[in-house]
SERO-4910 file (N, C-alpha, C, O; in steps of 0.05 Angstrom, whole numbers):
BEGIN
 pado doro    nc1    nc2    nc3   cac1   cac2   cac3    cc1    cc2    cc3    oc1    oc2    oc3
  Met    A   2946   2145   2472   2940   2122   2477   2910   2119   2471   2892   2134   2479
  Ser    A   2908   2096   2455   2893   2082   2440   2866   2084   2457   2870   2089   2481
  Ile    A   2844   2083   2449   2824   2075   2457   2815   2060   2466   2796   2069   2479
  Glu    A   2819   2031   2470   2817   2010   2476   2833   2000   2507   2828   1985   2526
  Val    A   2856   2025   2496   2882   2027   2528   2865   2042   2544   2864   2032   2567
  Glu    A   2850   2065   2542   2833   2083   2553   2799   2066   2563   2788   2067   2585
  Val    A   2792   2055   2546   2760   2035   2558   2780   2015   2589   2776   2018   2613
  Glu    A   2795   2003   2579   2814   1980   2588   2819   1997   2617   2806   1989   2637
  Ala    A   2834   2016   2620   2826   2029   2644   2809   2031   2663   2806   2020   2684
  Val    A   2795   2053   2648   2770   2067   2661   2753   2027   2672   2745   2024   2695
  Ala    A   2752   2005   2651   2740   1993   2667   2747   1970   2683   2729   1958   2695
  Glu    A   2767   1963   2685   2790   1962   2708   2787   1979   2734   2788   1964   2754
  Ala    A   2784   2013   2740   2781   2015   2754   2745   2023   2772   2739   2032   2794
  Phe    A   2730   2016   2750   2701   2009   2750   2700   1985   2767   2685   1982   2786
  Gly    A   2715   1971   2759   2723   1929   2777   2717   1933   2801   2697   1925   2813
  Arg    A   2749   1960   2816   2756   1962   2842   2733   1974   2852   2729   1965   2875
  Val    A   2709   1996   2844   2701   2015   2860   2674   1994   2854   2656   1998   2870
  Leu    A   2670   1978   2839   2646   1962   2845   2650   1939   2867   2633   1929   2882
  Leu    A   2681   1931   2864   2682   1908   2879   2681   1919   2922   2679   1905   2942
  Gly    A   2684   1952   2919   2672   1967   2940   2657   1973   2946   2658   1982   2969
  Asn    A   2624   1971   2929   2609   1968   2933   2584   1994   2947   2562   1995   2959
  Asp    A   2606   2013   2935   2600   2043   2936   2582   2058   2917   2592   2067   2896
  Ala    A   2560   2060   2921   2532   2061   2904   2540   2092   2891   2539   2092   2866
  Ala    A   2546   2114   2902   2553   2142   2891   2574   2134   2865   2574   2135   2840
  Leu    A   2593   2124   2887   2625   2117   2861   2611   2102   2835   2604   2115   2816
  Ile    A   2608   2076   2837   2586   2065   2820   2566   2073   2801   2560   2059   2781
  Ala    A   2555   2093   2806   2535   2107   2798   2546   2122   2775   2539   2120   2752
  Gly    A   2570   2141   2788   2590   2151   2771   2602   2133   2745   2614   2147   2729
  Tyr    A   2602   2121   2742   2614   2101   2710   2595   2088   2700   2600   2067   2688
  Phe    A   2571   2096   2702   2547   2085   2691   2531   2118   2670   2522   2139   2679
  Thr    A   2531   2108   2640   2512   2135   2638   2484   2143   2649   2487   2136   2673
  Asp    A   2454   2154   2647   2443   2164   2657   2424   2145   2649   2406   2138   2664
  Asp    A   2425   2137   2628   2400   2116   2618   2417   2085   2619   2411   2071   2599
  Trp    A   2430   2076   2632   2440   2055   2621   2427   2030   2643   2419   2028   2666
  Val    A   2431   2012   2618   2406   1990   2630   2427   1960   2636   2452   1961   2635
  Tyr    A   2414   1941   2642   2424   1927   2651   2403   1905   2637   2379   1911   2638
  Val    A   2412   1877   2622   2392   1857   2614   2409   1831   2625   2433   1829   2625
  Gly    A   2390   1810   2634   2403   1787   2648   2368   1761   2641   2346   1760   2630
  Pro    A   2384   1748   2654   2362   1728   2648   2331   1730   2653   2313   1719   2640
  Asp    A   2329   1751   2682   2305   1757   2676   2294   1787   2683   2282   1801   2700
  Gly    A   2306   1787   2657   2298   1821   2647   2309   1844   2653   2330   1841   2665
  Met    A   2300   1871   2648   2317   1895   2648   2322   1905   2672   2306   1894   2687
  Val    A   2338   1922   2686   2340   1934   2706   2357   1958   2707   2381   1961   2705
  Ser    A   2335   1975   2710   2352   2003   2705   2371   2012   2725   2371   2002   2748
  Lys    A   2392   2036   2718   2415   2049   2734   2397   2059   2765   2413   2053   2783
  Ala    A   2385   2065   2770   2366   2072   2798   2363   2055   2811   2366   2057   2835
  Asp    A   2355   2025   2796   2345   2006   2811   2375   1995   2815   2383   2009   2834
  Leu    A   2389   1982   2809   2418   1973   2809   2433   1993   2843   2444   1982   2862
  Ile    A   2427   2026   2839   2439   2042   2854   2437   2031   2871   2456   2024   2885
  Glu    A   2401   2022   2880   2385   2036   2907   2401   2004   2920   2411   2005   2942
  Trp    A   2400   1969   2898   2395   1961   2916   2428   1948   2927   2429   1927   2940
  Ile    A   2449   1962   2920   2470   1963   2927   2475   1979   2948   2489   1973   2967
  Ser    A   2459   2010   2941   2464   2036   2978   2443   2019   2996   2447   2025   3020
  Ser    A   2422   1999   2994   2421   1996   3015   2425   1970   3026   2405   1963   3038
  Gly    A   2447   1951   3024   2450   1926   3032   2444   1901   3009   2459   1881   3011
  Arg    A   2424   1901   2990   2410   1883   2977   2433   1867   2962   2434   1843   2957
  Leu    A   2446   1884   2957   2465   1871   2931   2497   1876   2943   2510   1897   2943
  Ala    A   2502   1858   2951   2543   1876   2949   2555   1843   2930   2547   1821   2924
  His    A   2585   1865   2924   2602   1844   2902   2632   1832   2921   2649   1844   2934
  His    A   2629   1816   2916   2654   1806   2931   2673   1802   2918   2691   1818   2922
  Thr    A   2679   1783   2900   2699   1784   2874   2698   1785   2853   2678   1772   2847
  Met    A   2711   1795   2828   2696   1783   2803   2730   1783   2783   2749   1798   2781
  Asp    A   2722   1756   2771   2756   1753   2760   2744   1749   2729   2721   1741   2725
  Ala    A   2757   1754   2717   2767   1740   2683   2771   1724   2681   2786   1711   2696
  Val    A   2756   1712   2654   2764   1682   2649   2769   1680   2617   2753   1677   2599
  Gly    A   2789   1682   2618   2792   1682   2596   2797   1708   2573   2787   1727   2585
  Pro    A   2802   1713   2559   2817   1740   2540   2787   1762   2531   2770   1749   2520
  Glu    A   2782   1785   2534   2769   1798   2533   2766   1803   2498   2787   1805   2485
  Arg    A   2735   1806   2482   2739   1808   2464   2722   1847   2456   2703   1860   2465
  Thr    A   2742   1853   2435   2734   1878   2443   2730   1889   2407   2746   1882   2389
  Val    A   2704   1906   2403   2705   1921   2381   2700   1958   2391   2691   1974   2407
  Val    A   2713   1955   2367   2722   1989   2378   2711   2008   2355   2713   1996   2334
  Thr    A   2701   2034   2354   2684   2056   2340   2706   2081   2363   2721   2084   2382
  Arg    A   2689   2094   2337   2706   2129   2357   2696   2141   2374   2703   2163   2384
  Asp    A   2667   2120   2383   2667   2140   2401   2645   2119   2423   2628   2125   2440
  Ala    A   2654   2089   2413   2645   2071   2431   2662   2048   2436   2686   2049   2431
  Val    A   2658   2040   2440   2672   2013   2446   2659   1982   2467   2661   1979   2491
  Leu    A   2645   1960   2443   2637   1936   2458   2666   1913   2462   2683   1901   2448
  Val    A   2654   1915   2497   2678   1897   2513   2657   1854   2520   2640   1847   2537
  Thr    A   2663   1847   2508   2650   1817   2518   2679   1808   2526   2700   1812   2514
  Cys    A   2670   1787   2559   2686   1782   2569   2676   1748   2580   2653   1744   2572
  Arg    A   2687   1723   2594   2670   1710   2611   2686   1718   2638   2710   1717   2642
  Arg    A   2664   1727   2657   2671   1723   2685   2664   1711   2704   2643   1699   2701
  Thr    A   2675   1710   2724   2669   1692   2753   2666   1712   2773   2684   1728   2778
  Ser    A   2643   1710   2785   2634   1731   2817   2627   1712   2828   2622   1688   2824
  Thr    A   2630   1736   2856   2621   1728   2885   2607   1747   2897   2613   1771   2893
  Gly    A   2583   1740   2914   2565   1761   2921   2548   1753   2937   2545   1730   2944
  Ala    A   2532   1777   2947   2509   1778   2969   2488   1790   2959   2491   1814   2957
  Trp    A   2461   1778   2948   2441   1781   2950   2417   1773   2969   2410   1751   2978
  Lys    A   2409   1791   2972   2390   1796   2994   2397   1784   3021   2380   1774   3036
  Gly    A   2426   1787   3030   2442   1771   3040   2433   1738   3038   2426   1723   3056
  Glu    A   2435   1733   3018   2441   1699   3012   2468   1696   2990   2464   1703   2966
  Pro    A   2498   1684   3000   2518   1688   2985   2504   1674   2963   2485   1659   2967
  Tyr    A   2516   1681   2932   2521   1669   2902   2540   1675   2896   2552   1693   2909
  Ala    A   2550   1660   2871   2564   1655   2859   2560   1653   2822   2545   1636   2811
  Ala    A   2571   1667   2812   2555   1666   2785   2580   1660   2765   2600   1673   2771
  Asp    A   2581   1650   2750   2599   1649   2714   2585   1653   2696   2569   1637   2687
  Glu    A   2591   1684   2686   2568   1697   2660   2587   1708   2648   2607   1718   2656
  Trp    A   2574   1704   2613   2584   1717   2591   2575   1752   2600   2554   1755   2613
  Ile    A   2588   1768   2596   2587   1789   2604   2593   1817   2580   2616   1822   2573
  Thr    A   2571   1830   2571   2576   1852   2544   2579   1871   2560   2560   1869   2576
  Asp    A   2596   1896   2566   2589   1925   2565   2597   1940   2539   2614   1935   2523
  Leu    A   2574   1962   2541   2584   1985   2528   2588   2014   2534   2573   2030   2545
  Trp    A   2615   2019   2524   2624   2036   2536   2626   2063   2518   2645   2066   2502
  Val    A   2611   2078   2522   2616   2112   2507   2628   2130   2516   2633   2136   2540
  Arg    A   2634   2143   2493   2653   2166   2507   2637   2189   2524   2613   2189   2519
  Ser    A   2642   2202   2537   2629   2218   2559   2639   2247   2565   2641   2253   2589
  Gly    A   2645   2261   2550   2667   2285   2548   2690   2277   2534   2696   2269   2511
  Asp    A   2707   2282   2567   2736   2268   2555   2746   2237   2564   2768   2227   2558
  Ser    A   2721   2222   2581   2718   2203   2600   2698   2172   2577   2692   2174   2554
  Trp    A   2696   2160   2588   2678   2133   2581   2667   2129   2610   2675   2132   2633
  Arg    A   2628   2115   2592   2618   2113   2619   2604   2089   2600   2603   2086   2576
  Cys    A   2597   2075   2617   2569   2048   2603   2546   2057   2597   2529   2069   2610
  Ala    A   2547   2047   2576   2507   2060   2576   2491   2036   2575   2467   2039   2573
  Phe    A   2505   1999   2578   2486   1982   2577   2505   1969   2584   2529   1973   2580
  Ser    A   2491   1948   2598   2510   1914   2601   2489   1896   2606   2466   1900   2614
  Gln    A   2505   1865   2597   2487   1849   2590   2499   1819   2600   2519   1809   2590
  Lys    A   2488   1809   2615   2505   1786   2617   2476   1760   2618   2453   1762   2627
  Thr    A   2494   1737   2604   2491   1704   2602   2505   1685   2621   2529   1684   2626
  Pro    A   2486   1671   2629   2493   1655   2658   2513   1633   2641   2500   1623   2623
  Ala    A   2544   1622   2643   2565   1608   2619   2555   1581   2626   2564   1561   2615
***
């Protein structure tokens, strides 16, 4: 199986877990030092997981808009895609259209996300 296929399978599973809003399962897809960078700055793994576990953040839908662009090395894969999503933040519904880049790194015999960045489309 190619690296692209391996990471695509893990990323698809992560997407399903994310929509389930199970903080413990979501945390398992990230490296310990994972960080998200967005328009408001950086968010740590601990903060994101706390937001999800407390219900402050909930994901409802996430759909790809167009093809992914993938850059592959032996132990890292960079995936960029435009996605639309819906959810709730502090009880208020949101809808987003964003360019998302995730850095997946080999972790033992699997892949984990080490970095994510979102830019409004």
